[in-house]
C-alpha positions as CSV (number, residue, x, y, z in Angstrom):
1,M,-7.0,3.1,6.5
2,N,-5.3,3.6,3.1
3,V,-8.0,3.5,0.4
4,L,-6.8,3.3,-3.2
5,P,-8.8,3.1,-6.4
6,A,-8.3,-0.3,-7.9
7,K,-9.1,-2.2,-11.1
8,I,-9.7,-5.9,-10.8
9,D,-8.6,-8.2,-13.6
10,G,-9.2,-11.8,-12.8
11,S,-6.9,-12.6,-9.9
12,S,-4.9,-9.4,-9.9
13,V,-5.4,-5.8,-8.9
14,D,-4.1,-2.8,-10.8
15,L,-3.2,0.1,-8.6
16,D,-2.2,3.0,-10.9
17,G,-0.4,0.7,-13.2
18,Q,1.2,-1.5,-10.4
19,K,0.0,-5.1,-10.4
20,V,-0.8,-7.0,-7.2
21,N,-1.6,-10.7,-7.5
22,L,-4.4,-12.1,-5.4
23,S,-4.9,-15.7,-4.1
24,F,-8.4,-15.6,-5.7
25,A,-10.5,-13.9,-8.4
26,P,-13.1,-11.6,-6.9
27,K,-16.3,-11.2,-8.7
28,F,-17.5,-7.7,-9.5
29,S,-20.0,-6.3,-11.9
30,A,-18.5,-4.7,-15.0
31,G,-17.7,-1.1,-14.4
32,A,-18.2,-1.3,-10.6
33,K,-16.3,1.2,-8.6
34,T,-13.6,-0.7,-6.7
35,E,-11.3,0.5,-3.9
36,L,-8.6,-1.4,-2.0
37,G,-8.3,-0.7,1.7
38,I,-4.9,-1.4,3.3
39,R,-4.2,-0.9,7.0
40,P,-1.1,1.2,7.6
41,E,0.4,-1.5,9.9
42,F,0.3,-4.0,7.0
43,V,2.4,-1.8,4.7
44,R,6.2,-2.2,4.5
45,L,8.7,0.4,3.3
46,G,11.7,-0.8,1.4
47,R,13.8,-0.6,-1.8
48,E,11.3,-2.7,-3.8
49,G,7.6,-2.5,-4.5
50,M,5.4,0.4,-5.5
51,P,7.0,3.9,-5.6
52,V,6.1,6.4,-2.9
53,T,7.3,9.9,-1.9
54,I,7.7,10.3,1.8
55,S,6.6,13.7,3.0
56,K,6.8,13.4,6.8
57,V,7.7,11.0,9.6
58,E,5.8,11.3,13.0
59,D,7.5,9.7,16.0
60,I,4.8,8.6,18.4
61,G,6.9,6.5,20.8
62,R,6.9,2.8,20.0
63,Q,6.0,3.5,16.4
64,K,6.5,6.0,13.6
65,I,3.9,7.0,11.2
66,V,5.3,7.7,7.8
67,R,3.1,10.0,5.6
68,A,3.7,9.5,1.9
69,T,2.0,9.7,-1.5
70,F,1.4,7.0,-4.0
71,A,-0.1,7.9,-7.4
72,N,-0.9,11.4,-6.0
73,R,-2.9,9.9,-3.1
74,P,-1.9,10.1,0.5
75,I,-1.0,6.9,2.3
76,A,0.1,6.2,5.9
77,I,2.7,3.5,6.9
78,V,3.3,2.4,10.5
79,V,6.9,1.5,11.2
80,H,8.1,0.0,14.5
81,E,10.3,2.3,16.6
82,D,13.4,0.5,15.5
83,G,12.3,0.0,11.9
84,E,14.3,1.4,9.0
85,I,12.9,4.2,7.0
86,P,14.9,4.3,3.7
87,A,16.6,7.5,3.0
88,G,16.6,8.4,-0.7
89,T,14.6,9.6,-3.6
90,E,13.3,6.2,-4.6
91,D,11.3,4.8,-1.7
92,H,8.8,2.0,-2.2
93,F,6.1,0.2,-0.3
94,R,4.5,-3.3,-0.5
95,F,2.0,-5.4,1.4
96,R,1.3,-9.1,1.5
97,S,-1.9,-9.4,-0.5
98,H,-2.1,-13.2,0.0
99,Q,-2.5,-12.6,3.8
100,Y,-4.8,-9.6,3.9
101,L,-7.0,-9.8,0.9
102,R,-9.8,-12.3,1.4
103,R,-13.1,-13.1,-0.2
């Protein structure tokens, strides 16, 4: 599980300056510690989204586990065996918040 510190502002989440819109406005106490958990299989690599630095790719058969960093924090991304892993200095990740973030 990728766990990232988050700041909730109404119906959006701030992940180190990157905004993610939610389909609802969670209610938290002011100043409450908030973290966002994202399963590695729900993360997608691409040319758009939040910037990551890929450090390693582990081929485990039907899938690849991409080890990367976002905002100086490690994240894992699961890619299907035939999935594209962008080559370049500006890799990005995204996830579908409206499907995976729920009340």
